[in-house]
C-alpha positions as CSV (number, residue, x, y, z in Angstrom):
1,M,0.0,0.0,0.0
2,K,1.2,3.5,-0.8
3,Y,1.1,6.3,1.7
4,K,2.0,10.0,2.0
5,Y,5.1,10.8,4.1
6,L,6.6,14.0,5.4
7,V,10.4,14.1,5.8
8,C,11.6,17.0,7.9
9,G,15.2,17.8,7.4
10,A,15.0,16.2,4.0
11,G,17.8,18.3,2.7
12,G,20.2,16.9,5.3
13,F,22.4,13.8,5.2
14,I,20.1,11.1,6.7
15,G,16.9,12.8,5.5
16,G,18.0,12.6,1.9
17,Y,18.5,8.8,2.1
18,I,15.1,8.4,3.9
19,T,13.4,10.4,1.1
20,K,15.1,8.3,-1.6
21,K,13.9,5.0,0.0
22,L,10.3,6.2,0.3
23,L,10.3,7.4,-3.3
24,D,11.8,4.2,-4.5
25,E,9.0,2.3,-2.8
26,G,6.4,4.4,-4.7
27,H,5.2,6.6,-1.8
28,E,4.2,10.2,-2.1
29,V,6.7,12.3,-0.2
30,V,6.6,15.9,1.1
31,C,10.1,17.3,1.9
32,A,10.9,20.2,4.2
33,D,14.1,21.8,5.1
34,I,15.3,25.3,6.2
35,K,18.2,25.3,3.7
36,P,17.8,26.7,0.1
37,L,17.0,23.9,-2.3
38,E,20.4,24.2,-4.1
39,Y,22.1,23.2,-0.8
40,W,20.1,20.0,-0.1
41,F,22.4,17.0,-0.1
42,Q,19.9,15.1,-2.2
43,N,17.1,16.8,-4.2
44,F,14.2,14.8,-5.8
45,P,12.0,16.8,-8.2
46,E,9.3,14.1,-7.9
47,A,8.8,15.0,-4.2
48,K,6.9,18.1,-3.1
49,N,9.7,20.3,-1.7
50,F,9.4,23.1,0.9
51,C,12.1,25.5,2.1
52,L,10.9,26.9,5.4
53,D,11.6,27.1,9.1
54,L,10.0,24.3,11.0
55,K,10.5,26.1,14.3
56,E,7.3,27.9,13.4
57,F,4.0,26.1,14.2
58,E,2.2,27.4,11.1
59,N,4.9,25.9,8.8
60,C,4.6,22.5,10.6
61,M,0.8,22.6,10.2
62,K,1.2,23.5,6.5
63,V,3.6,20.6,5.5
64,S,1.9,18.0,7.6
65,Q,-1.6,18.6,6.2
66,G,-3.0,15.4,4.6
67,V,0.1,13.4,5.5
68,D,0.0,9.8,6.9
69,Y,3.4,9.5,8.5
70,V,6.1,11.9,9.6
71,F,9.9,11.5,9.9
72,N,11.5,14.3,11.9
73,M,15.2,14.3,11.0
74,A,15.5,18.1,11.3
75,C,17.8,19.8,13.8
76,N,20.7,22.2,14.0
77,M,23.7,20.0,14.5
78,G,27.1,19.0,13.3
79,G,30.3,17.5,14.6
80,M,31.8,18.0,18.0
81,G,33.2,21.4,17.1
82,F,29.8,22.7,16.1
83,I,27.7,21.4,19.0
84,E,30.2,22.5,21.7
85,N,30.3,26.1,20.3
86,N,26.6,26.5,19.4
87,K,24.7,25.2,22.4
88,A,21.8,27.7,22.2
89,E,21.3,27.1,18.5
90,C,21.2,23.4,19.0
91,M,18.7,23.7,21.8
92,L,16.3,25.8,19.7
93,S,15.7,22.6,17.7
94,V,13.3,21.7,20.5
95,L,10.8,24.1,18.8
96,I,10.9,21.8,15.7
97,N,9.9,18.7,17.6
98,T,7.4,20.6,19.8
99,N,5.5,22.1,16.9
100,L,5.7,19.0,14.8
101,L,4.2,17.0,17.6
102,R,1.4,19.6,18.0
103,S,0.7,19.6,14.3
104,C,0.7,15.8,14.1
105,V,-2.1,15.7,16.8
106,E,-4.1,18.5,15.0
107,N,-3.7,16.8,11.5
108,N,-4.3,13.2,12.8
109,I,-0.9,11.8,11.7
110,K,-0.8,8.0,12.0
111,R,2.9,7.8,13.2
112,Y,5.7,10.2,14.1
113,F,9.4,9.4,14.1
114,F,12.0,11.4,16.1
115,S,15.7,11.1,15.4
116,S,17.5,11.3,18.7
117,S,21.3,10.9,19.4
118,A,23.8,9.1,21.5
119,C,24.6,12.5,22.9
120,V,21.8,11.9,25.4
121,Y,23.9,9.5,27.4
122,N,25.1,10.2,30.9
123,A,28.6,11.7,30.7
124,S,29.8,9.9,33.8
125,K,29.5,6.6,32.0
126,Q,31.8,7.9,29.1
127,K,35.0,9.0,30.9
128,D,37.2,6.2,29.7
129,V,38.3,4.8,26.3
130,F,36.8,1.5,25.1
131,I,34.0,1.7,27.6
132,P,31.2,-1.0,27.8
133,A,28.6,-0.3,25.2
134,L,25.9,2.0,26.3
135,K,22.4,0.5,27.0
136,E,19.3,2.5,26.5
137,S,18.8,2.8,30.2
138,D,22.2,4.5,30.6
139,A,20.7,7.8,29.7
140,Y,19.4,8.1,33.2
141,P,20.1,9.7,35.7
142,A,20.3,12.5,33.1
143,D,23.6,14.2,32.4
144,P,23.7,14.4,28.6
145,E,25.9,16.5,26.3
146,D,25.3,20.1,27.1
147,G,23.0,21.9,24.7
148,Y,22.5,19.4,21.9
149,G,22.2,16.3,24.2
150,W,19.7,18.0,26.5
151,E,17.5,19.0,23.6
152,K,17.4,15.5,22.3
153,L,16.7,14.0,25.7
154,F,13.9,16.5,26.4
155,S,12.4,15.9,22.9
156,E,12.4,12.1,23.6
157,R,10.3,12.8,26.7
158,M,7.9,14.9,24.7
159,C,7.4,12.1,22.2
160,R,6.7,9.7,25.1
161,H,4.1,12.0,26.7
162,F,2.4,12.8,23.4
163,T,1.9,9.1,23.0
164,E,0.5,8.8,26.6
165,D,-1.7,11.9,26.5
166,F,-2.8,12.2,22.9
167,N,-2.4,8.6,21.6
168,L,0.1,9.7,19.0
169,D,2.0,6.7,17.8
170,T,5.7,7.6,18.1
171,R,9.1,6.0,17.3
172,V,12.4,7.2,18.8
173,L,15.9,6.1,17.7
174,R,19.3,7.2,19.2
175,Y,21.7,7.4,16.3
176,H,25.4,6.7,17.0
177,N,27.7,8.6,14.6
178,V,26.3,8.0,11.2
179,Y,28.6,8.5,8.2
180,G,28.8,7.8,4.5
181,P,28.7,9.4,1.0
182,L,26.5,12.5,0.2
183,G,27.2,14.2,3.6
184,T,29.1,17.2,4.7
185,F,32.9,16.8,4.8
186,D,34.2,20.3,5.5
187,G,33.1,23.6,7.0
188,G,32.8,22.7,10.7
189,R,29.7,20.5,10.8
190,E,31.3,17.3,9.5
191,K,31.7,14.2,11.7
192,A,35.1,12.5,12.4
193,P,35.1,9.9,9.6
194,A,34.4,12.6,6.9
195,A,36.8,15.1,8.5
196,L,39.7,12.6,8.7
197,C,39.0,11.3,5.1
198,R,39.1,14.9,3.9
199,K,42.4,15.7,5.8
200,I,44.2,12.6,4.5
201,I,42.9,13.2,0.9
202,T,44.0,16.8,1.0
203,A,47.4,15.8,2.4
204,K,47.9,13.2,-0.3
205,L,46.9,15.5,-3.1
206,N,49.2,18.3,-1.8
207,N,52.0,16.0,-0.8
208,E,51.8,17.1,2.8
209,K,53.0,14.8,5.6
210,K,51.0,16.0,8.6
211,I,47.3,16.3,9.6
212,D,45.7,18.0,12.6
213,V,43.9,15.7,15.0
214,W,41.5,17.0,17.7
215,G,42.5,15.6,21.1
216,D,45.1,12.9,21.6
217,G,43.5,10.4,19.2
218,E,42.8,7.9,21.9
219,Q,39.2,8.8,22.4
220,T,36.9,6.0,21.2
221,R,33.6,5.9,19.3
222,S,31.5,3.5,17.2
223,F,30.5,4.6,13.7
224,M,27.5,3.4,11.7
225,Y,27.4,3.4,7.9
226,I,24.4,5.1,6.3
227,D,23.0,2.0,4.6
228,D,22.8,0.3,8.1
229,C,21.2,3.5,9.5
230,V,18.4,3.5,6.9
231,S,17.8,-0.2,7.3
232,G,17.5,0.0,11.1
233,T,15.4,3.2,10.9
234,F,12.7,1.5,8.9
235,K,12.9,-1.6,11.0
236,I,12.0,0.5,14.0
237,F,9.5,2.7,12.2
238,E,7.5,-0.2,10.8
239,G,7.6,-2.1,14.1
240,T,5.0,-1.9,16.9
241,S,7.1,-0.6,19.8
242,S,7.2,3.0,20.9
243,E,10.2,2.4,23.2
244,V,13.5,4.2,22.7
245,Y,16.2,2.2,20.8
246,N,19.9,2.5,20.1
247,L,20.9,2.4,16.4
248,G,24.6,2.1,15.9
249,S,27.6,-0.1,15.5
250,N,29.3,-1.9,18.4
251,E,32.6,-1.8,16.5
252,Q,34.4,0.6,18.9
253,V,37.6,2.2,17.7
254,S,39.9,5.0,18.7
255,I,40.4,8.0,16.4
256,N,44.0,6.8,15.9
257,Q,42.8,3.4,14.8
258,M,40.4,5.0,12.3
259,I,43.2,7.1,10.9
260,E,45.2,3.9,10.4
261,L,42.2,2.4,8.4
262,I,42.0,5.5,6.2
263,E,45.7,5.5,5.7
264,E,45.4,1.9,4.5
265,I,42.5,2.8,2.2
266,S,44.4,5.8,0.8
267,G,47.8,4.2,0.5
268,Y,49.2,7.3,2.2
269,K,50.8,7.6,5.7
270,V,50.6,10.9,7.7
271,E,52.0,12.3,10.9
272,K,49.5,13.4,13.5
273,N,49.5,16.9,15.0
274,Y,47.4,16.4,18.1
275,Q,45.5,19.6,19.1
276,L,44.6,19.1,22.8
277,D,42.8,22.4,23.0
278,K,40.1,21.5,20.4
279,P,36.6,20.1,21.3
280,K,36.9,16.4,22.0
281,G,33.6,15.3,23.5
282,V,33.4,12.4,25.9
283,R,36.3,10.0,26.2
284,G,34.5,6.9,25.0
285,R,31.1,5.9,23.5
286,S,29.7,2.8,21.8
287,S,26.3,1.5,21.0
288,D,24.8,-1.5,22.8
289,N,22.4,-3.2,20.2
290,E,21.1,-6.0,22.3
291,K,17.6,-4.6,22.7
292,I,17.0,-4.0,18.9
293,K,18.7,-7.4,18.1
294,K,16.6,-9.3,20.6
295,L,13.2,-7.6,20.0
296,L,13.5,-6.9,16.2
297,S,16.3,-9.2,15.0
298,W,18.3,-6.3,13.6
299,E,22.0,-5.6,13.7
300,P,24.4,-3.6,11.5
301,S,26.1,-5.5,8.7
302,I,28.7,-3.1,7.3
303,S,32.1,-3.0,8.8
304,L,33.9,0.3,9.5
305,K,36.6,-0.4,6.9
306,T,34.0,-1.3,4.2
307,G,32.0,1.9,4.9
308,L,35.1,4.0,5.0
309,E,36.3,2.7,1.7
310,T,33.1,4.0,0.0
311,T,33.1,7.2,1.9
312,Y,36.8,7.9,1.2
313,S,36.2,7.3,-2.5
314,W,33.2,9.6,-2.7
315,I,35.0,12.5,-0.8
316,F,38.1,12.0,-2.9
317,N,36.1,12.4,-6.1
318,Q,34.3,15.5,-4.7
319,I,37.6,17.2,-3.7
320,K,39.5,16.2,-6.9
321,S,36.7,17.3,-9.2
322,G,35.5,20.3,-7.3
323,E,31.9,19.4,-8.1
324,N,29.4,20.3,-5.4
325,T,32.2,21.2,-3.0
326,Q,30.3,24.2,-1.7
327,K,27.1,22.2,-1.5
328,F,28.6,19.5,0.6
329,S,30.8,21.7,2.8
330,K,28.6,24.6,3.6
331,F,26.0,22.8,5.7
């Protein structure tokens, strides 16, 4: 059966892939994003595209009119450098979720999806490298990433209470460091895999021997390739549970180890200039996937090396050709 979907943040990285999957399945899709259309990472003429600010209730009402299902991928975010230096801007995204939830109730939306983040997790559980994977329950007692993490955790609670009070069917996923082609790789909002690919590519093309690395390189994370992200997102969305789930890889690596992988892929070795004064985030973070594996029989299938190979190749071609460089580095 075909339905009408609204994808908020459709001009962003994950939102573009969500839109493509829905269109490929033959659904009618309404897309909304605050960015001008020429800066959307993926733009589909067959969708109905709106460039507007979803922090405004009237705009949320407009784009959700006559829609069956809503994916809220919209928020002001980026890599660690962005979220540590733009806390107020990140927290203003609470208006998007608030007004979308209100409009969903008014417009009788069948189901609402909210994209949360691993930044909601209690900081005291992330002080060491290669920590035990974080379970969904580890978000409480609350001590999330300041700004961005608090907004995500609060918005999760709003979804829960809109389900309880208004019978709005909601789904919430905590994404853990999603990466892949067709995302930003420069300009301050990029995540570590894209940033490190860009730095090594630039060094190789310019015959430079050293790259800057934020922190000491020992901080650890897990990174999920975009195809796994999309697969897991629809697994949760189409399921029957309104509980909060992790969505990520449990393949925890240090930044130094990821650099080694990219060096192997590129065939180019670099020296590391550690910048200890730069934003570093928590010391260690990884996704525990036992809940989604047990209840929904889902787990990621793409290794970090395999995902980095595709990502590196795409960023290399973007930099070498100069095509779309402004598009993929501005936002």
